Backbone as CSV, one residue per row, in Angstrom:
resi,resn,N_x,N_y,N_z,CA_x,CA_y,CA_z,C_x,C_y,C_z
1,ARG,64.914,41.261,-110.765,64.630,40.243,-111.665,63.146,39.941,-111.627
2,VAL,62.375,40.156,-112.765,61.039,39.744,-112.807,60.887,38.424,-113.072
3,GLY,59.866,37.813,-112.339,59.519,36.309,-112.514,60.168,35.508,-111.531
4,GLY,60.842,36.041,-110.467,61.438,35.221,-109.496,62.932,35.018,-109.624
5,PRO,63.596,34.362,-108.714,65.026,34.321,-108.826,65.416,33.175,-109.776
6,LEU,66.554,33.199,-110.337,67.077,32.353,-111.214,67.877,31.302,-110.188
7,ARG,67.268,30.026,-110.154,67.748,29.050,-109.204,68.770,28.055,-109.870
8,GLN,69.079,28.090,-111.050,70.021,27.230,-111.608,71.516,27.488,-110.974
9,LYS,72.092,26.311,-110.636,73.337,26.521,-109.819,74.547,26.098,-110.770
10,LYS,75.772,26.671,-110.510,76.946,26.440,-111.318,77.817,25.957,-110.265
11,THR,78.394,24.596,-110.377,79.141,23.981,-109.459,80.524,23.651,-110.152
12,GLU,81.546,24.054,-109.454,82.977,23.740,-109.957,83.757,23.281,-108.778
13,GLY,84.724,22.390,-109.062,85.600,21.839,-108.101,87.011,21.404,-108.476
14,GLY,87.786,21.101,-107.712,89.117,20.659,-108.036,89.926,20.221,-106.865
15,LYS,91.079,19.630,-107.111,92.024,19.200,-105.912,93.341,19.336,-106.266
16,SER,94.165,19.412,-105.134,95.619,19.575,-105.225,96.162,18.318,-104.402
17,GLN,97.421,18.341,-104.187,98.054,17.304,-103.281,97.378,17.220,-101.897
18,LYS,97.117,18.380,-101.366,96.553,18.436,-99.968,95.139,18.812,-99.803
19,LEU,94.461,19.432,-100.792,93.239,19.974,-100.719,92.245,19.362,-101.822
20,GLU,91.051,19.373,-101.383,89.933,19.184,-102.262,88.807,20.318,-102.013
21,TRP,88.415,20.863,-103.113,87.461,21.960,-102.845,86.423,21.976,-103.898
22,ALA,85.312,22.863,-103.713,84.179,22.926,-104.369,83.662,24.394,-104.241
23,VAL,83.027,24.934,-105.351,82.310,26.187,-105.212,80.930,26.010,-105.902
24,CYS,79.834,26.619,-105.362,78.622,26.590,-106.025,78.046,27.926,-106.147
25,GLU,77.628,28.356,-107.253,77.041,29.772,-107.517,75.623,29.637,-107.926
26,MET,74.831,30.650,-107.383,73.455,30.716,-107.783,73.199,32.300,-108.010
27,GLN,72.727,32.560,-109.209,72.452,34.070,-109.451,71.337,34.713,-108.703
28,GLY,70.233,34.011,-108.493,69.277,34.600,-107.625,68.410,35.674,-108.288
29,TRP,68.174,36.736,-107.556,67.399,37.869,-108.097,67.992,38.787,-109.089
30,ARG,69.296,38.752,-109.197,70.064,39.829,-109.985,70.001,39.466,-111.423
31,ALA,70.006,40.396,-112.358,70.039,40.147,-113.872,71.157,39.369,-114.287
32,ALA,72.252,39.472,-113.636,73.513,38.593,-113.967,74.323,38.297,-112.796
33,MET,75.054,37.194,-112.839,75.937,36.918,-111.691,76.915,38.072,-111.462
34,GLU,76.997,38.554,-110.235,77.807,39.615,-109.873,79.032,39.291,-108.931
35,ASP,78.989,38.074,-108.367,79.996,37.579,-107.451,81.098,36.971,-108.276
36,ALA,82.347,36.974,-107.563,83.453,36.225,-108.171,84.235,35.510,-107.047
37,THR,84.819,34.446,-107.480,85.564,33.621,-106.608,87.069,33.671,-106.960
38,CYS,87.856,33.395,-105.919,89.362,33.289,-106.096,89.835,32.123,-105.374
39,ILE,90.422,31.136,-106.219,90.944,29.890,-105.495,92.340,29.764,-106.011
40,VAL,93.233,29.833,-105.034,94.663,29.552,-105.221,95.116,28.508,-104.331
41,THR,95.407,27.274,-104.718,95.724,26.207,-103.833,97.104,26.161,-103.522
42,SER,98.026,26.801,-104.291,99.502,26.727,-104.017,99.941,28.079,-104.328
43,LEU,100.260,28.690,-102.889,100.877,30.076,-103.022,102.427,30.041,-102.921
44,PRO,103.153,31.074,-103.430,104.529,30.958,-103.412,104.951,31.427,-102.185
45,GLU,106.289,31.298,-101.764,106.916,31.691,-100.422,106.617,33.229,-100.321
46,PRO,106.406,33.642,-99.134,106.514,32.948,-97.852,105.186,32.321,-97.380
47,LEU,104.277,32.214,-98.323,102.956,31.603,-97.994,102.827,30.298,-98.615
48,ALA,103.877,29.569,-98.719,103.937,28.152,-99.516,103.038,27.158,-98.902
49,GLU,102.839,27.143,-97.550,101.988,26.231,-96.794,100.629,26.723,-96.619
50,GLN,100.185,27.712,-97.473,98.877,28.269,-97.302,98.038,28.157,-98.707
51,ALA,96.845,28.194,-98.576,95.958,28.386,-99.789,95.045,29.547,-99.543
52,LEU,94.569,29.936,-100.681,93.559,31.072,-100.631,92.350,30.745,-101.245
53,PHE,91.192,31.040,-100.474,89.915,30.883,-100.999,88.998,32.104,-100.584
54,ALA,88.475,32.718,-101.681,87.783,33.949,-101.300,86.564,34.169,-102.317
55,VAL,85.533,34.843,-101.675,84.401,35.194,-102.509,84.228,36.760,-102.356
56,PHE,84.096,37.315,-103.584,84.004,38.720,-103.733,82.550,39.012,-104.190
57,ASP,81.748,39.733,-103.304,80.411,40.147,-103.685,80.278,41.184,-104.547
58,GLY,79.447,41.241,-105.593,79.439,42.148,-106.596,78.730,43.457,-106.105
59,HIS,77.768,43.408,-105.193,76.942,44.467,-104.696,76.541,45.439,-105.786
60,GLY,75.858,44.856,-106.862,75.268,45.829,-107.796,76.077,45.827,-109.077
61,GLY,77.002,45.058,-109.277,77.801,45.029,-110.593,79.009,44.030,-110.421
62,SER,79.424,43.494,-111.550,80.377,42.330,-111.495,81.853,42.847,-111.756
63,GLN,82.019,44.136,-112.234,83.290,44.505,-112.638,84.277,44.649,-111.391
64,VAL,84.006,45.101,-110.379,84.822,45.261,-109.189,85.118,43.895,-108.506
65,SER,84.200,43.073,-108.509,84.381,41.792,-107.810,85.284,40.947,-108.832
66,HIS,85.228,40.967,-110.035,86.100,40.247,-110.925,87.573,40.784,-110.848
67,ILE,87.684,42.098,-110.810,89.002,42.672,-110.666,89.672,42.321,-109.289
68,ALA,88.848,42.382,-108.215,89.330,42.001,-106.976,89.835,40.500,-106.914
69,SER,88.989,39.733,-107.566,89.436,38.290,-107.470,90.629,38.028,-108.246
70,LYS,90.964,38.831,-109.224,92.342,38.578,-109.983,93.505,39.325,-109.385
71,GLU,93.282,40.500,-108.626,94.340,41.345,-108.073,94.648,40.951,-106.607
72,PHE,93.633,40.488,-105.840,93.799,40.132,-104.401,95.029,39.170,-104.197
73,PRO,95.202,38.077,-104.947,96.379,37.251,-104.675,97.697,37.980,-104.900
74,LYS,97.750,38.913,-105.757,99.054,39.673,-105.892,99.263,40.578,-104.784
75,VAL,98.261,41.210,-104.236,98.344,42.160,-103.165,98.704,41.309,-101.864
76,LEU,98.150,40.179,-101.620,98.337,39.390,-100.609,99.889,38.899,-100.613
77,GLN,100.402,38.561,-101.730,101.804,38.287,-101.913,102.774,39.391,-101.526
78,VAL,102.384,40.511,-102.068,103.308,41.703,-101.749,103.333,41.941,-100.385
79,CYS,102.161,41.973,-99.624,102.126,42.196,-98.124,102.920,41.139,-97.373
80,ALA,102.669,39.859,-97.783,103.399,38.794,-97.094,104.930,39.001,-97.214
81,ASN,105.407,39.381,-98.482,106.830,39.672,-98.718,107.306,40.784,-97.845
82,LYS,106.478,41.942,-97.799,107.012,43.061,-97.022,106.845,42.680,-95.497
83,LEU,106.087,41.873,-94.929,106.128,41.436,-93.512,107.325,40.639,-93.378
84,GLN,107.595,39.654,-94.255,108.704,38.803,-94.000,109.947,39.570,-94.103
85,ASP,110.130,40.621,-95.160,111.381,41.386,-95.116,111.546,42.269,-93.887
86,ALA,110.321,42.715,-93.424,110.407,43.631,-92.247,110.991,42.832,-90.836
87,GLY,110.466,41.636,-90.899,110.724,40.662,-89.815,112.260,40.347,-89.852
88,THR,112.918,40.058,-91.076,114.223,39.709,-91.210,115.090,40.705,-91.042
89,GLU,114.782,42.104,-91.125,115.593,43.236,-91.041,116.229,43.279,-89.728
90,ASP,115.259,43.038,-88.700,115.808,43.321,-87.337,115.057,42.227,-86.457
91,GLU,115.623,41.042,-86.394,114.962,40.001,-85.549,114.715,40.299,-84.139
92,LYS,115.386,41.343,-83.637,115.141,41.717,-82.224,114.002,42.432,-82.071
93,GLU,113.436,43.193,-83.044,112.322,44.017,-82.925,110.993,43.293,-82.767
94,PRO,110.202,43.513,-81.771,108.849,42.763,-81.616,108.059,42.842,-82.865
95,ARG,107.392,41.801,-83.102,106.559,41.691,-84.338,105.450,42.752,-84.251
96,GLU,104.830,43.067,-83.087,103.653,43.963,-83.095,104.077,45.414,-83.340
97,GLU,105.387,45.672,-83.300,105.897,46.982,-83.469,106.413,47.236,-85.031
98,LEU,106.210,46.174,-85.874,106.623,46.439,-87.161,105.640,47.250,-87.932
99,GLU,106.104,48.051,-88.758,105.386,49.079,-89.548,105.607,48.872,-91.013
100,ILE,104.704,48.720,-91.862,104.818,48.660,-93.304,104.425,49.976,-93.842
101,SER,105.259,50.789,-94.492,104.853,52.067,-94.883,104.319,52.010,-96.337
102,GLY,103.172,52.770,-96.572,102.546,52.703,-97.735,101.608,51.510,-97.960
103,PRO,100.710,51.719,-98.930,99.853,50.693,-99.168,100.412,49.399,-99.664
104,CYS,99.833,48.212,-99.424,100.415,46.977,-99.942,99.838,46.823,-101.277
105,THR,100.378,47.299,-102.337,99.861,47.105,-103.673,100.975,46.560,-104.532
106,PRO,100.586,45.812,-105.580,101.600,45.236,-106.423,102.689,46.172,-106.876
107,GLY,102.337,47.401,-107.232,103.395,48.268,-107.689,104.217,48.994,-106.616
108,SER,103.984,48.685,-105.332,104.801,49.345,-104.186,105.908,48.367,-103.860
109,SER,106.193,47.321,-104.396,107.162,46.357,-104.085,108.282,46.427,-105.090
110,SER,109.541,46.383,-104.662,110.688,46.170,-105.484,111.016,44.685,-105.752
111,ARG,110.341,43.779,-105.017,110.524,42.456,-105.026,109.415,41.686,-105.825
112,SER,109.661,40.905,-106.780,108.592,40.218,-107.483,108.894,38.742,-107.500
113,LYS,107.792,37.919,-107.449,107.972,36.475,-107.405,106.843,36.103,-108.222
114,PRO,107.036,34.992,-109.097,105.934,34.475,-109.856,104.857,33.801,-109.134
């Protein structure tokens, strides 16, 4: 970026029953903002007591960071469901020996939750 960094900041925030959050972005030296944030304050089971806050760095482009910010919560949910299912299949099996076959992608699960 010619002429120095763009120092204007964009701030956004919100709150839920249990959390209050804020995010602040600054473009800096890049021609456009390349980073993306992901905020999910209420996840479905088995992650119901959890929240998700993530920043995805664009590293030279915004397309992948924006896709990652939209898809990561879905992937996280599928992986959590697989771990829960694997843990309930055989309660006697130690947790560290559990194996989840295949990648944890939204299309790899037969179980879907909103």
